[in-house]
C-alpha positions as CSV (number, residue, x, y, z in Angstrom):
1,X,45.8,181.2,56.7
2,X,47.7,178.3,58.4
3,X,51.2,177.6,57.3
4,X,53.2,174.5,58.0
5,X,56.4,175.7,59.7
6,X,59.2,173.2,59.8
7,X,61.8,173.6,62.6
8,X,65.3,172.0,62.4
9,X,67.9,171.8,65.1
10,X,71.2,171.7,63.1
11,X,74.0,172.1,65.6
12,X,72.8,170.5,68.7
13,X,75.5,169.4,71.2
14,X,74.8,166.1,73.1
15,X,75.6,165.6,76.8
16,X,74.9,162.1,78.2
17,X,74.2,161.5,82.0
18,X,73.8,158.1,83.6
19,X,73.9,157.0,87.2
20,X,76.1,153.9,87.8
21,X,74.0,152.5,90.7
22,X,76.0,149.3,90.9
23,X,79.1,151.4,92.0
24,X,77.1,152.9,94.9
25,X,76.0,149.7,96.7
26,X,77.2,146.2,97.2
27,X,75.3,143.5,99.1
28,X,78.2,141.9,100.9
29,X,81.2,144.3,100.9
30,X,82.3,147.9,100.7
31,X,81.1,149.3,97.4
32,X,83.4,150.5,94.5
33,X,82.7,154.2,95.3
34,X,83.8,153.7,98.9
35,X,87.0,152.0,97.6
36,X,87.6,154.9,95.2
37,X,87.0,157.5,97.9
38,X,89.6,155.8,100.2
39,X,92.0,155.5,97.3
40,X,91.6,159.2,96.5
41,X,92.2,160.3,100.0
42,X,95.3,158.2,100.2
43,X,96.6,159.7,96.9
44,X,96.0,163.2,98.2
45,X,97.9,162.4,101.4
46,X,101.0,161.2,99.5
47,X,101.0,163.7,96.6
48,X,100.6,167.5,96.5
49,X,98.8,167.2,93.2
50,X,98.9,169.4,90.1
51,X,97.4,172.7,89.0
52,X,95.5,172.8,85.7
53,X,91.9,174.2,85.6
54,X,91.5,173.9,89.4
55,X,91.5,177.0,91.6
56,X,92.2,175.5,95.0
57,X,91.3,171.9,95.4
58,X,93.5,169.0,94.6
59,X,94.0,167.2,91.3
60,X,96.1,164.0,90.9
61,X,98.7,163.2,88.3
62,X,97.4,161.0,85.5
63,X,96.3,157.6,86.7
64,X,96.7,154.2,84.9
65,X,93.3,153.2,83.4
66,X,94.2,149.6,83.8
67,X,94.6,149.7,87.6
68,X,92.3,151.1,90.3
69,X,90.0,152.9,87.8
70,X,89.7,149.9,85.4
71,X,86.1,148.9,86.5
72,X,85.1,152.5,85.8
73,X,86.9,152.6,82.5
74,X,85.1,149.3,81.5
75,X,81.8,150.9,82.4
76,X,82.5,154.0,80.4
77,X,83.2,151.9,77.3
78,X,80.0,149.9,77.9
79,X,78.0,153.2,78.0
80,X,79.8,154.6,74.9
81,X,78.9,151.4,72.9
82,X,75.1,152.1,73.6
83,X,75.2,155.6,72.0
84,X,74.6,154.4,68.5
85,X,77.7,156.1,67.2
86,X,79.4,152.9,66.0
87,X,82.0,152.9,68.8
88,X,83.9,149.5,68.9
89,X,87.2,150.4,70.6
90,X,88.4,153.3,72.8
91,X,91.5,154.6,74.4
92,X,91.5,156.6,77.6
93,X,94.8,158.5,77.4
94,X,94.0,160.7,80.4
95,X,92.3,160.0,83.7
96,X,92.7,161.8,87.0
97,X,91.0,162.4,90.4
98,X,89.9,165.7,91.8
99,X,88.9,166.7,95.4
100,X,87.3,170.1,96.0
101,X,86.3,171.6,99.3
102,X,84.8,175.0,100.4
103,X,85.7,177.8,98.0
104,X,87.4,175.5,95.4
105,X,86.4,175.7,91.8
106,X,87.5,175.1,88.2
107,X,87.9,177.7,85.5
108,X,86.2,177.4,82.1
109,X,88.2,175.1,79.8
110,X,87.9,172.4,77.2
111,X,89.8,169.3,76.0
112,X,89.2,169.8,72.3
113,X,91.8,167.5,70.7
114,X,90.2,164.4,72.2
115,X,86.9,162.9,71.0
116,X,85.0,162.6,74.3
117,X,85.5,164.0,77.8
118,X,83.7,163.1,80.9
119,X,83.5,163.0,84.7
120,X,82.4,160.4,87.2
121,X,81.2,161.6,90.7
122,X,82.4,159.4,93.5
123,X,81.0,161.8,96.2
124,X,78.8,164.8,95.4
125,X,77.6,166.6,98.6
126,X,74.9,169.3,98.4
127,X,76.3,172.7,97.5
128,X,79.7,171.3,96.4
129,X,79.8,173.1,93.1
130,X,77.7,172.4,90.0
131,X,79.4,171.6,86.6
132,X,78.4,174.1,83.9
133,X,78.8,174.2,80.1
134,X,79.1,177.1,77.6
135,X,77.4,177.2,74.2
136,X,80.1,176.1,71.8
137,X,78.9,178.3,68.9
138,X,81.1,181.5,69.0
139,X,78.9,183.4,66.6
140,X,75.8,182.7,68.8
141,X,77.3,184.8,71.6
142,X,76.7,188.0,69.6
143,X,73.0,187.4,69.4
144,X,71.5,188.4,72.8
145,X,67.9,188.0,71.5
146,X,68.3,184.3,70.7
147,X,70.5,183.7,73.7
148,X,67.8,185.0,76.0
149,X,64.6,183.9,74.3
150,X,65.5,180.7,72.6
151,X,68.6,179.2,74.3
152,X,67.8,180.6,77.7
153,X,71.5,181.4,78.3
154,X,74.9,180.8,76.9
155,X,75.7,178.9,80.1
156,X,73.9,175.7,81.4
157,X,74.5,173.9,84.7
158,X,73.3,170.4,85.7
159,X,71.2,170.2,88.9
160,X,70.6,166.4,88.9
161,X,74.2,165.2,89.8
162,X,74.4,162.6,92.5
163,X,77.0,160.1,93.8
164,X,77.5,157.7,90.9
165,X,76.7,160.2,88.1
166,X,78.7,159.7,84.9
167,X,78.7,162.5,82.3
168,X,80.0,162.3,78.8
169,X,80.3,165.1,76.2
170,X,82.2,166.1,73.0
171,X,85.6,167.3,74.1
172,X,85.3,170.7,72.4
173,X,82.6,171.7,74.9
174,X,83.9,174.3,77.3
175,X,83.0,173.5,81.0
176,X,83.6,174.8,84.5
177,X,82.8,174.0,88.1
178,X,81.2,176.5,90.4
179,X,82.8,177.2,93.8
180,X,82.0,174.7,96.5
181,X,80.0,176.1,99.5
182,X,80.4,173.1,101.8
183,X,83.2,171.7,104.0
184,X,82.6,168.2,102.7
185,X,84.9,166.9,100.0
186,X,83.5,166.5,96.5
187,X,85.5,163.8,94.8
188,X,85.4,163.0,91.1
189,X,87.3,161.3,88.3
190,X,87.7,163.1,85.0
191,X,88.9,161.5,81.8
192,X,89.4,162.0,78.0
193,X,88.6,159.4,75.3
194,X,89.9,158.7,71.8
195,X,87.7,156.5,69.6
196,X,89.9,154.0,67.9
197,X,87.4,152.6,65.3
């Protein structure tokens, strides 16, 4: 006897990943990523940075989204408008830079009182620490059978990051960064978003 079995996915959690290729190259001048990289190194030289989720590494104070990061903020808004969520206006109340080197990492944390969080990778060398995410369903952690056989794990990492990668996710999603195993700097810009209408 054959039965029709309907399967529903009720509490899926989206994560969007796009590569901003236009920030990686420019036909006649230094590209935007190179400008951001120089800007980040200059900030690090002038400022000791802050400690939040970072263990080692350097993290800037909050930046002005209408200055050096404005082209990126405009692109983030353009991406958000394409997600078919009716987004017409945003605010970026927090945006900052991070530089990690060998042994630096970020503890698991989340930014739950915002609507979206995200990261843009200016420079992402091989073995510089993958970003990972934790299953946001607390009750699911107690069910090892489904964790192993259906979900695969309560933790997921992304292996397809490259220079120019932009990730967006709901701010309640806990995330972390694995320790870097390279002497090259990994530079990124993180941010939080509030949807205004």
